[in-house]
C-alpha positions in Angstrom: 106.0 -126.7 209.5 108.7 -124.3 211.4 108.0 -122.6 214.8 109.7 -120.0 216.4 109.7 -119.0 220.0 110.6 -115.4 221.1 110.0 -112.7 223.4 108.4 -110.2 220.9 107.1 -110.4 217.6 107.2 -107.3 215.6 104.9 -107.2 212.5 105.8 -104.4 210.1 109.4 -103.7 209.1 108.9 -100.0 208.1 111.1 -97.4 209.8 109.2 -97.7 213.2 109.0 -101.5 213.3 112.7 -102.1 212.2 113.7 -99.4 215.0 111.5 -101.2 217.5 113.3 -104.7 216.5 116.8 -103.2 217.1 115.9 -101.4 220.4 114.4 -104.4 221.8 117.0 -106.6 220.8 119.5 -104.4 222.2 117.5 -104.4 225.4 118.2 -108.2 225.5 115.0 -109.6 224.2 114.8 -112.3 221.6 112.8 -110.5 218.6 111.5 -111.8 215.4 110.4 -109.4 212.6 107.7 -110.0 210.1 107.6 -108.2 206.9 105.8 -108.6 203.6 108.4 -107.2 201.4 111.9 -106.5 201.6 112.9 -102.8 201.1 114.5 -101.8 197.9 118.2 -101.0 198.1 118.9 -97.3 198.6 120.3 -95.8 195.6 122.1 -92.4 195.8 120.9 -91.2 192.4 117.2 -91.9 193.0 116.1 -89.7 196.0 113.1 -91.3 197.8 110.0 -88.8 197.6 109.0 -89.7 201.1 111.6 -87.6 203.5 111.4 -87.2 207.4 112.4 -84.1 209.4 113.9 -85.9 212.5 114.0 -84.1 216.0 116.7 -84.2 218.0 115.7 -87.1 220.6 115.1 -89.4 217.6 118.4 -88.8 216.3 119.7 -89.7 219.7 117.6 -92.9 219.6 119.1 -93.7 216.0 122.5 -93.0 217.3 121.9 -95.6 220.2 120.9 -98.2 217.7 124.0 -97.7 215.6 122.5 -96.5 212.2 123.0 -92.9 212.4 126.6 -92.2 211.5 125.9 -94.3 208.3 122.9 -92.2 207.4 124.7 -89.2 207.7 127.9 -90.3 205.7 125.5 -91.2 202.9 122.9 -88.4 203.0 121.5 -86.4 205.7 120.6 -82.6 205.7 120.7 -80.5 208.9 118.5 -77.5 208.9 119.1 -74.5 211.3 115.7 -72.5 211.0 112.2 -72.8 210.5 110.3 -70.1 209.3 106.3 -70.1 209.4 104.0 -67.5 208.1 100.5 -66.9 207.2 99.5 -65.8 203.5 96.7 -63.6 205.2 99.3 -61.5 206.6 101.1 -60.8 210.2 104.6 -61.5 211.2 106.6 -64.5 210.5 107.1 -67.1 213.3 110.9 -68.0 213.4 113.0 -70.7 214.9 116.8 -70.6 214.9 119.2 -73.0 216.1 121.4 -70.2 217.5 118.7 -69.0 220.0 118.6 -72.6 221.3 122.1 -72.9 221.7 122.2 -75.9 218.9 124.2 -76.6 215.7 121.0 -77.4 214.1 117.3 -78.1 214.6 116.7 -81.1 212.9 117.6 -83.4 210.0 116.0 -84.2 206.7 116.5 -87.8 205.9 115.0 -90.1 202.9 112.9 -92.7 203.9 114.4 -95.3 201.6 118.0 -94.4 203.0 117.1 -94.9 206.6 115.2 -98.3 206.0 118.0 -99.5 204.0 120.5 -98.7 207.1 118.1 -100.2 209.7 117.5 -103.4 207.8 121.2 -103.7 207.4 121.6 -103.7 211.1 119.1 -106.3 211.8 121.3 -109.4 211.6 124.1 -108.3 213.7 121.5 -107.7 216.2 120.2 -111.1 216.3 116.8 -110.0 215.0 115.3 -113.1 213.3 113.7 -111.6 210.1 110.7 -113.4 208.5 110.2 -111.7 205.1 108.5 -112.0 202.7 105.7 -113.2 205.1 102.4 -111.9 206.3 100.2 -112.6 209.4 97.2 -114.6 208.4 96.0 -115.4 212.0 96.7 -114.9 215.6 95.8 -116.2 219.0 96.5 -115.1 222.2 96.3 -115.8 225.9 97.7 -114.4 229.1 100.9 -116.1 228.6 101.5 -114.8 225.0 100.6 -114.9 221.1 100.7 -117.3 218.5 101.2 -115.9 215.0 100.5 -117.9 211.8 102.3 -116.3 208.8 101.2 -117.0 205.0 104.5 -119.0 204.5 103.2 -121.6 206.7 105.4 -120.7 209.4 104.4 -120.0 213.2 105.7 -117.6 215.8 105.2 -118.0 219.5 105.9 -114.8 221.4 105.3 -113.4 224.9 104.4 -110.2 223.1 103.3 -109.1 219.7 103.7 -105.6 218.3 101.8 -104.1 215.6 103.9 -101.9 213.6 102.4 -102.5 210.3 101.0 -99.2 209.4 97.6 -97.4 209.4 95.8 -100.3 207.8 97.4 -102.9 210.4 96.5 -106.3 210.2 97.5 -107.3 213.4 95.7 -104.5 214.8 92.6 -105.7 213.3 93.1 -109.2 214.5 93.6 -108.3 218.1 90.3 -106.3 218.0 91.6 -102.9 218.5 89.2 -100.3 217.2 90.4 -97.2 215.8 88.7 -93.4 215.5 89.2 -91.8 212.2 88.7 -88.4 210.7 89.1 -87.8 207.0 90.8 -84.2 206.3 89.6 -84.6 202.9 93.1 -83.2 201.7 96.2 -84.9 200.1 100.0 -84.0 200.7 101.6 -83.4 197.2 105.1 -84.2 197.3 107.9 -83.4 195.0 111.8 -82.2 194.9 111.9 -78.7 193.6 115.0 -76.4 192.7 114.8 -72.6 193.6 116.4 -69.6 192.2 117.4 -68.4 195.5 119.2 -70.7 198.3 117.1 -72.0 200.9 119.5 -71.3 203.7 119.2 -74.5 205.5 115.8 -73.4 206.4 112.5 -75.1 206.6 110.0 -73.0 205.4 106.0 -73.3 206.0 103.4 -71.0 204.6 99.8 -71.3 205.6 97.2 -71.1 202.9 93.4 -71.5 202.7 93.7 -75.0 201.4 96.4 -76.2 203.4 100.1 -75.6 204.4 103.1 -75.4 202.1 106.2 -76.5 203.7 109.7 -76.6 201.9 112.3 -78.8 203.4 115.9 -78.2 202.7 117.9 -81.1 201.0 120.5 -79.1 199.5 121.6 -75.5 198.9 119.0 -74.8 196.1 117.0 -77.9 196.4 114.0 -78.7 198.7 111.5 -81.2 199.2 107.9 -80.2 199.2 104.7 -81.4 201.2 101.8 -79.2 199.6 98.6 -79.9 201.6 95.6 -79.4 199.2 91.8 -80.2 199.1 91.3 -83.6 197.4 90.1 -82.1 193.9 92.8 -79.4 194.0 95.6 -82.1 194.8 94.3 -84.1 191.6 94.5 -81.1 189.7 97.9 -80.3 190.7 99.0 -83.8 189.6 97.5 -83.5 186.3 99.3 -79.9 185.3 101.9 -79.6 183.0 105.2 -78.9 184.7 105.5 -75.2 183.8 102.1 -74.6 185.2 102.6 -76.4 188.2 105.9 -74.5 188.8 104.1 -71.0 188.6 101.3 -72.1 190.9 103.8 -73.7 193.3 106.1 -70.5 193.2 102.9 -68.2 193.8 101.8 -70.5 196.6 105.2 -70.0 198.3 105.1 -66.2 198.0 108.3 -66.2 196.1 110.2 -66.3 199.3 113.0 -69.0 197.4 112.2 -67.2 194.0 111.1 -69.4 191.0 110.6 -73.0 191.7 111.5 -75.7 189.2 110.4 -79.3 189.7 113.4 -81.6 190.0 111.4 -85.0 190.3 108.4 -86.6 189.5 104.9 -85.6 191.7 103.0 -87.8 194.1 100.3 -87.3 196.6 98.8 -89.4 199.7 95.6 -88.9 201.5 95.7 -87.0 204.7 93.6 -88.4 207.9 93.8 -88.4 211.8 93.6 -91.8 213.2 94.0 -93.2 216.8 93.3 -96.2 218.3 91.0 -96.5 221.4 93.7 -98.8 223.4 97.4 -99.2 222.8 97.5 -102.6 224.6 94.9 -105.4 223.9 96.1 -108.4 226.0 99.4 -109.3 224.6 99.5 -107.1 221.4 100.6 -103.5 221.4 100.2 -100.9 218.8 102.6 -98.4 217.9 103.6 -96.0 215.2 101.4 -95.5 212.4 99.4 -98.7 213.7 98.3 -96.7 216.6 98.3 -93.0 215.4 98.4 -91.2 212.1 98.4 -87.0 212.6 98.2 -84.4 210.2 101.7 -83.7 208.4 101.9 -80.1 208.9 104.5 -80.4 211.8 106.2 -83.2 210.3 105.8 -85.2 213.5 104.5 -88.5 212.4 107.5 -90.6 212.4 108.5 -88.6 215.4 106.0 -89.5 217.3 106.5 -93.4 216.2 110.1 -93.5 217.2 109.0 -91.8 220.6 106.8 -94.7 221.0 110.1 -97.0 220.5 112.0 -94.9 222.8 109.4 -95.1 225.6 109.0 -99.0 224.9 112.9 -99.3 225.1 113.0 -97.8 228.7 109.8 -99.3 230.0 111.4 -102.9 229.1 115.1 -102.3 230.0 116.3 -104.7 232.6 117.2 -101.4 235.0 113.5 -100.9 235.0 112.5 -104.0 236.1 110.6 -104.0 239.6 110.7 -106.8 242.2 108.5 -109.7 241.3 107.1 -108.4 237.9 108.5 -109.9 234.6 109.8 -107.4 232.0 106.9 -108.1 229.6 104.2 -107.7 232.5 100.8 -106.1 231.6 101.6 -103.6 234.5 104.7 -102.4 232.3 102.9 -102.4 229.1 100.0 -100.2 230.7 102.5 -97.8 231.9 103.9 -97.6 228.5 100.3 -97.3 226.8 99.1 -94.5 229.3 102.5 -92.4 228.7 102.2 -92.7 224.9 98.7 -92.3 224.8 98.7 -89.1 226.4 101.5 -87.5 224.4 99.9 -88.7 220.9 96.6 -87.8 221.7 97.8 -84.3 222.5 99.9 -84.1 219.4 97.0 -85.4 217.0 94.3 -83.0 218.3 96.8 -79.8 218.4 97.7 -80.3 214.9 94.1 -80.7 213.9 93.4 -77.3 215.6 96.3 -75.5 213.8 94.9 -77.1 210.5 91.3 -76.2 211.3 92.6 -72.5 212.2 94.6 -71.8 209.3 93.4 -73.8 206.3 90.2 -71.7 205.7 89.5 -68.0 204.5 87.1 -67.0 207.2 87.6 -63.3 207.7 87.6 -63.0 211.3 90.3 -65.4 211.6 92.3 -64.3 208.9 92.3 -60.7 210.7 94.1 -62.1 213.8 95.7 -65.4 213.2 98.7 -64.0 211.4 99.5 -61.3 213.9 99.3 -63.9 216.7 101.8 -66.2 215.1 104.1 -63.3 214.9 103.6 -62.0 218.5 104.3 -65.9 219.5 107.9 -65.5 217.9 108.6 -62.4 220.1 108.0 -64.2 223.2 111.2 -66.2 223.9 109.6 -68.2 227.0 106.7 -69.5 224.4 109.3 -70.1 221.4 111.4 -72.1 223.7 108.5 -74.3 224.9 107.2 -74.6 221.0 110.7 -76.0 220.0 111.2 -78.2 223.1 107.8 -79.8 222.5 108.8 -80.3 218.7 112.1 -81.6 219.4 111.3 -84.1 222.1 113.8 -82.6 224.6 
C-alpha cells in the first residue's frame, strides 16, 4: 500500500480544483490532486455545451497559471458589450467595453478546452495526480488529514481541499453542512446560429419563467442558457428542432433575427447552495463544493476561481506572519471570512434578481424594466455593477 505525504491534497480535478492545484504548487507547496475520471481530450470540431464567461480578474489568474495563452490560441471569444432588458418593457441596460476603457468585458471559453489546458500544465508544476481515484474515507486531527482512496493508496496532507463539486464527498466526510434552495428551474443549453450577427455582445432577456442568455462564440453563433421552470424545460428538450427554434426566437424578442439550432440540447437543474462553514479543522471547501449560485449573471466559475486567487494570496510566502505557519488555522479562517462574505452576497443577490424578474406580477412588471433602464443612465452605478462582476 503506497502512501503520499504532501502539504495540500485537492479532491476534485475540475476547472476550480485543477486551477487550485496549479496555484498552490506555484506558491511553493507540495500538492496532490485526486480525481475520479481524467478529462476527455478537447476536440475543436466537438464544441463543449458548457461554456464560461470569464471576468477580467480570472483571466489574470489563468495568465499567472500559464494556461491562458494556449486557451486563446485554441478558441476563446471576447465579448465587448452586454445588453440586458425585460420582456415586460422599459429601456435596456447596456455595458460597453469602450465606456470602461477596456478592449473587452470578458471572454467566452468552453469547459472542455480549459480543462484540457489546465491538466496539461499539472505535470510541469509538480502536482501529483491520482486518477482515476476517489476518496473513500478521511481522518483528521490538529496536524493534518489522512485520505484513503478507492485504489488502496493513502495520502497524508496538512490541508485537504474539497473541490469535488456540489455533491462533494470530502465535504460530507468532513461534516460540513449545506443549506439548499431548489429554484425548480433548469438551464437549457445549446449552440444556435442567428440570422443577424451577435456583435460580440452578450444578450440577456428577462422572461416570466426565467432569463434567456445568448453568449457570442462567433459572428453568427451563440451559446444559449435558457432558464425555464422544470416542466417547461422538459418540454423544450422534447420539442422538434423547428418548433424549438421558433419558440427560442420568440423568447429572444427577435434581437438577432431567426435562431437555428447548431448542436444538441441539454439541461441542468438550478439551485442555490451554501455551506455553513468554509473550513472544518484541516478541510477547506471551495468552488461548487462551497457555493452554487443561479447562472443568470454567469458568475459561478468566476466565484470559484476567486476562491482560488484568495487562497493563493493567503498562503503565499510573502503573506506569512512571524511564528505563524503557512497552513495555520488562523490564515485559513481569514480566507474563509473573506470568501464567505463575497459568495453569500453574490448568491443572495442573484437570488433576488431572479425572484424580481422571473414572474409576471403586475406591479413589478410596471416598474422593473424602467428601473433597469434608469440604472443604465447613471454612470457611477453602471461602473459599480461592472466592477463587481469583473472582480476589479
